[in-house]
Structures are given as structure tokens and as C-alpha cells.
N, C-alpha and C positions, 0 to 999 in steps of 0.2 A: 686323353691326358687331363688330369685334374688341374683346374686353374686356381691360382692363389690370388688374394685380393689385398696385398699389402701396398702401401705407398712407400717406395724405396728411393733413396738418394744415391747418386754416384758422383763422386768427386774425382775429376780428372778424366776428360773425354778424349783420351788417346785411343790407341788400338784396343787395349784390354777394356778400358772403360766404356767405349762406344758399343763394342760387341756385348759386353756384360749387360749394360743398360737395355739394349735393344732386345736381347734374349729374355731378360726378366720381364719386359713388357709383353713379349710373345707368350710368356707363361701366364699372363693375365694381370700383372701388377701395374699400378700407376708408377711411373719412373720420372724422377726429376734429375736431369743431368747438368752438372755444374762444371765450368772450366773458367780459368782466368783469362783465356785467349778470347777476346771479344769478337774478333774476326771469325774464328772457328764457330763460335756459338751463333753468330749471324748467318753463316753459311748453313749450319744445320737447321736453323729455323726456316730457311728457304729451301730445304730439301737437298742441299749440296753436301756430299759426303767427303770428308777430308782425306780418306784413305781408300785404297782399293782392297776389297775383300769380297769374293764371290757371294752374291746373294744379299749382301748387307744393305745396299741401297734400297732394294725392294722390301726388305724386312722393316727398315726404318719407315718407309712410306706406308706400309700396311699397319703399322702401330702408331701412327702420328697422333691419334686421339689419346693414346696412353703415355706419350712422351712429351716432357717439357724441357726446354733448354734455357739455362740462365747463367749469369756470371756472379750471382749473389749467393754467398754461402748461407746467408740467413734464410733464403728460400728452402734450403735443404733441411735445416734444423727446426724450422717452424712447422713443416708439413710431414717430415719423415722421422720415423723412430728407428729404422734400420738404414744405416748409411755406409756404403761401400767406398773405400779409398782405393783409387786406381791410378794414382800419379806415377810417373816414371821414376825409376831408381837407376840411373846410368852409372857406369863405372867411374871412379875417381882416377887420378893419375897413378895411384898405388894399386889399383885393381879392386879396392873395396867398393861396395855399393854406396852410392851417394844418396843418403836419406834426407837431404835438406828439404825436399818437397814434402816428404811425409811429415816432418816436424813443423813445416810451415802450416800445414793443416792443423796440427795439434795446437800451435800457438794461436790459431784463429778460431778455435772452438768457443762457443758461447760460454758464459759463466755458469755457475751452479744451475744445472738444468732442472726445470719443473717436470719435464717428461723423462721417461726412462728410454735412453737411446742405446743402440748397439752399433759400435764402430766395427766394420768388417774389412779386414785387410785383403785386397785382391792383388795389390802390388807385390812383386817379389822382393822380399826383405830378408836379410841375414838372420840366422838363428840367434835369438836373444833380443831381437827388435821388439817383439810383443811384450816381453817383460819390461823393457824400457818405457814403452807406451803406457803400460799399466801403472808404472811408477810415476810417469808424468801426469796421468789422470789423477792419481792420488795427491800429487803436489798441488795440482790446480783445484783440488777438492771437488772434482767432478765425479762424485760418488754414484751418480745415477747414469753414468755412461759405462757400459760393459764393452769388452773387447773380444773379438773373435778373429781367428786366422782362417781364411778360406782361399787357399792358393788357386791360381788359375792354371789350367793345362790345355791352353788353346794353341793349335797349330795354325800359323798363318796360311791362308789358302783353303782351310777347312774349319775355320773357327766356329761358325754357326753350328755345324754338325757336331763339333766337339763339345759345345756348351749344351746343346739339347739332347745329345746322346753320349754322355760322358762315360769313360771307363770307370771312374769313381769320383765321388765328391768327398773332399777332405775338410773336416770341421775341427778346428782346434780352439778350445775354450777353457776358461777356469770355472765359469758358471754354467752348469748344465742347462739351465733354462734358456740362457742366451744362445747356447749352441743349438738347442732344439728349435728356437725361432728361426735361426738362419737355415738350419736343415730343412725346415718346413717350406722354404722357398723353392726347394728342389723336389717337393712332393709331386709324384706323377712321372718323374723321369725314371727310366728303368736302369738304375745304377746303384751299386753299393755305396752307402754313406759311412765313411770311416770317421769316428769321433775319437779325438786324441787330445793330448795337451797342446798348448800353443807352440812350444819349441819343436815338438815332434812334427806338427803340421808344417812348420817352416822348413824343417829338414827334408821332409818328403819331397817338396818341390825341388830343392837344390839337388838332392840325391838322384831324382828321376832324370833331370836334365844332364847331370854329370855322367850318368851311366849311358845315356843315349849318345852323348858326345864321345864317350870312350869307345863305343861300338864303331862309330864313324872313323875315328883315328886308327882303330885296330885294323879295319878292312883296308884303309889307305896304306898302312904299313905292309899288309899282305900284298896289295897291288904293286907296291914298289919292289918287293921281293919277286913277285911274278915276272916283272919286266927283266929281272936279272937271270931268271932260270927258264924263261920261255913258257910259263904257264899263263892261263887266261883267268883273270880274277873274277870275271862275270860268272864263269862256270864254277870256280872255287866257291864263291859266295852262294851260288845256287845249291851246291852240294852241301855246304854247311847249314843252310837254312832249313833243310828237311829235318834236321835234328830239332825236336821240340824244345830242348833246353836252350837252344841258340835262337831259333826263329829267323825269318827272312827280313824282318824290318830293320832298317838302318844299316844294311850291309851293302849299300851301293857305293862303290869306290868313286872318287872324283877329286876335285881340287880343294876340298875342305869345306867345313861348315861355317855359316855366318849367321846373320840375323840379330834380333834384339835380345835373344834369350841365351842360347848356348854359350857364346864367347863370354858374355857378361857373367852368367851364373857359374860357369866352371871356374873362372878366375876368382869370383867372389868367394866360392866355397874353398878354393885353395888358400885365399887370404885369411878366411875365417879360421881354417885349421892352423895356419901359421901363427895367427894372433893368439890362438889358444895353446900354442906350444907344440903343435904336431906338424911335421913336414909331410904333406900329402904328395908322395913321390909320383904316384900314378897320374894324378891330374897335371903335374908339371910336364910329364911326357905327352899327355893328350894335347895340351896347349902347344907344345913345341912341334909336334907332328903336324898339327893343323896349320901352323904358320908356315912351315917348310913346304907343305903340300901345295899351298897357293902359289908358290914360286916355281914349282917343278915345270909348269907350262913354259916358263921362260927358257929353261934348259932345253926343252923339246924344240922350241922355236929356233934356238941357237944351233942345235944339232942339224937342222935342215937348212937354215938360212945363213948361218955364220953370224957375224956381227949384226946387231939389229939397228944400227945407226942408219937413218933415212929409210928404213923399211916401214911399210904400211900394214898395220895389223887390224883386222876386223874382229870385234867382239860381238857375238850374238848372245844377248841376255845381259842385263845389268842387275836386276833384282837378285837377292840372295837365294831365292827359290822361286819356282813358278807359282802363278796365281796370287801374287802379292806385288805391291809397289815398293816394298821395304828394301832400302839400300844399306841399312845399318850393318856394318861388319861384312858387307858383301865381298865375295872373292873378286868380283870385277874391279872394285876400287883398288885393292892391293895390286892386282895384276896390271891395271892401267898405269898406276903410279910407277911400278917397276919397269914396264915397257918404255914409258916416257923417259925414265931415268937412264935407260940404255940407248936413248936417242931415236926411238921409234915414234912414228905418227900413228895415233890410235883413233879408230872410228868405232862407233857402237850403235847397236839398235836393240830396243826392248819393246815388246808389245804394249806394256803398261807403264813402265817406270820412267820414261823419258821426261815427263813434266817435273818429276822430282830430281832427276839426275843432274840438271843444270847447276843445282846448288851443291850436290854431293860430290860430283866428279868434275873437276875443272881441268881444262887443257885438252880435252878430247872432242872430236867432232861427233855430235849426236845426229843420227840419221833417221829418216822417216820410214824406212822399210829395209828389208834384207838386201835387195839388189843395189840400192844406193850405198849401203854399208860395205858390200864386198867389192864394189867397183874400184879397180886399181890397187887392190890389196895383195900383199905377198903371202898372207896366210889368213885363214878363218879359224877363230877359236870359239867353240861353243861353250859358253859359261853357265847358262841357265837353261834347263831342259823344258822350255815352253812347248806345248803341244804343236804349235804351228811350225816348229822347227823339225818335226819328225819327218816331214815330206818336203824337203827343200827342192827347188827347181835346179837340179844339179847342172844340167847343160847350160842354162842361162848363167848360173853362178860361175862356172868354169870359164865361159867366154868373157866375163867381166873381170876376172882376177888376173893379176900379173903372173902368179904362181899358184898352181892347183894343190894347195896344202891345207888340210883340215886337221886341227887338233881338237879332239872331242873330250872336253874336260869333264863330262858327266857320263861317258859311256852310253850315250843316248841314241846315237846314230847306228845305222847298219853298216858295218865295215865292208862287207862284200859288195853292197850296193855302191858305196862311196868309191871303192877302188875300181869297180867295173866301169864307173863313169870317168875314169882317168885321173882321179885324185890320189895324192899321197895321203894316207890316213894314219893317224896315231891316236889311240885312246889312253886311258890310265890303267896300266896293268893288263892290257889286252894283247893277246898273241896276234 
């Protein structure tokens, strides 16, 4: 792999920023990582990683000579001519993307620059944001700062592999030379580099996430129909997936998607369309299906247990997907809140996310392992398909539960094995 030798800055050392900075260092660059959170920067200087991502801690350690952590924006612009913006863009109460942190960066830019800088947007921003930033640079008379859109396509749990072995690299720019300099950072990666306008690059990110979310909601609707007609959605999805036009990816029925990207980006694209005068009916349905899907587990529990008042429900898995500690928009949070609203007592265990869960999920008992979680419970609900849940100690679990009921919210477990152990088993859309 060809190594590059730029000195690159990254502003915003959250999930995307830390992975981006670390992988750019792995490619041979000197990287200065800046964040306003002094505690986070202190932890990173001491080798403590604020998020869980497989392989990230080791990669940061192996690149420590090429990575610098700071809280001073001036360090970035004094030493770097290519600067990535990777601040978060959470949803507002209207569903639009909150760009306040992006424009905080813009307002803190140094004055008329003697060096030629390139601002590279890694944050997910609505279509049209780049044009606003270009206008703001013009207003500030920062004529020596170019702007490039370079959206991220990182999946939590496999982000390092996604960065170093991408399906594609998207570069949106007005100035071809600026686009070429950013593209050169990815030299040596075996991936197509798609060069576009800035609005097109912004739309590629949103359209990609919206399409994947649509596939998930579609297969969840099929699962719900399967339950009515006696079909098995796992076999239906398998049969569909052999068609190359459809593919097998994102056809796993369950209790809905979550995380930092899909819910936020689908809603933001719907809002963008609405603000532009177009009603995006399909995405309205995708969002509605996802919200309802998270609540179908409650109906399944009520079917078997009746009223949930004073019932104890065990949730296995809190993170929105395996191999991450991320609880943003996790199905577990919606499910726990609904169960407690119905009078149930909720216990939960997750292999990784427990340290973060105390702040994100209030009112539930967080357990140290599977057995303490299932003890005294009326039902076990599998929420996140962690590998360690694939081979549960069923005899011990059954002995600890009040009622041997398992609701498999990810169709992850073996129904025949579960039923043979004396449990009542119910999945999502499974016969």
C-alpha cells in the first residue's frame, strides 16, 4: 500500500473523527486530532479510547507516533493544510440536521489565511450545506480556503475495515485541484474514487443510508405478513437474496434499525425534501414501520404473559447492533421505556455497552452477566445479536427463569434448539 505524507487535521474526535484520524495515520500521514472536550483529549493522550470499536484501541496505539491530540484549533491551522471536519450533526426537534457545531467551526476559523487550506467535510450534512459554507468563506474573505465534501461510509463494528477497504471514495469539490489533493490521501486503497459536485456528494451519503433503511423496513413488513400467513421470513429473505438485483444484505428481519446514522439521516432527507417542496412518501413509511417494529415485541410479550404489570423482563443486548457500544436510537431504549410504561420491571445485560447505558437508559437494572439478568424473569428478549448469545446455557437459564419464554428480536437463535430445551420461542416473522 502506498503511504502518503501529509499533515492532516481532524476537528471533532467522536466516532467518525477518531476512526478517520487513526486510519489516516495508518496510511502514513501525520494527524492532529482536535476536540473541545478536554477530558476526552486527556484520555486519548493516555491511550484510553472513549468508544468501543473492534481494533481501534490497537490501531491508535500502533500509530501513536503519528497522532497528536489537542484542544486548540490554532494547532490545526498552523500545521495542517488539509483539515477534516467530523463534528456531530444530531437531529433537531423538527428532524432537520443540527449544523450548529459545523458553523461553530466556521466562526472559529482564523482570519485571511497565508497558507492554502482545504476544509474537508466528513460530518453528514444536508444537501446544500457545502454551498452555504462556501458562501460563508466568501463572506469571511477566506479566499485561500477551499471546501471539499468527502462523506463517510463507516459501519460501526467494522469501521476500520470500511475505511481501509472502502467500496468507494466520494469526493465533491468545486476546485479540481482541491479535490485531487483530498483524493490523493486515499492513494493505494483498492477502491473507485468518484469525483462529483458538492451537492451530489452530499446526496450520495443520504441516498445510500435511506436506501439501506428502506430495505430493512421492507423486510420487516414482509416478516409481519409472514406471521399472518404462516411463512418463515428467514427463508423468504434467503430466497429473495439469491436474486442479484436484490442481494442478501440488509434483509434480516428484526425489531428495527437504530444507531447514529439511519434514523437521523432518513429523517433529515425526508425533511430536506419537504423543505424543498417535495413530499417523500416512501421515507415517511420507512420511518413509521421502523417505529412500530420496535414495539411489536411488547405485543408478543402481552400475548404470552397477559398484562405486563409487575412482570420481570430480561433484555439481552442494549447496543443498537453488535460490536459497538453505541446506544443512540437503540431499539433497547424504546423497548425498555415501553415495558416500564406498562408496569414491567426491566433487567438488561450487554457485553460492552453497560458503562454507557447508565446514562442512556434510566430505571432499569443493569446486570453483569446473562445469568444474573435472566434470574427471576418472566421472559427473555434478545435485542442485540452479540456472538456470545449464540450459544446460551439454556438449562441454567431455564432453571433461573420464572417462565421459560424467549422472544428473539433478531431471529438470531435456533428455534428448534430453544424449543427442545423446553422454552416457548417466538421470533420475528418465523414459523
